N, C-alpha and C positions, 0 to 999 in steps of 0.2 A: 219168667225171667228171674224173679227173686228166689225161686226154688233151685234153679240152676246155680246161682251164685252161692246159696247156702250149701248146696251139695259140694261144690268145688272147695269151699272153705273147710268143710268137715273132712273131706278127703285129704286135703293138704295137712290138716292138723294130725290126722292119723299116720301120716308118713314121717312125722318127726320122730327121730329115734333118741332114746335117752343115752347120755354119755356115762360110761362107767368110770368112776374115779377110784383109784387105789390108795389105800392108807395102810402102811406097814412100818411101824417104828423100829422094827428089828432088821430091816433090810439095810445093807451097807450104803446104798445110794439114796436112802430116804432123806428128803429135805422138803420143807414147806415152800421152797421157791420153784420146785419142779411143777410141771403141768399136772401131774397126778393121773394122766390118762394111760399110763403104761405100768405093768407090773415091775418093769426094770427100773422105773424112776417114780416110786410112789411118794405120797406125802408122808411127812413125819407124824402129823396130827390131823385129826378131822377138822376141817374149817367150816 
């Protein structure tokens, strides 16, 4: 039973995907209040 639980936790952890965050101070829509998850609305500075 413990092995099944451990396997399930490991599988779930591997399914988590990293979020890409965009930083481009030269973009006209660059702003640190943006979500930063889109190239059309990047952050101004790396946070």
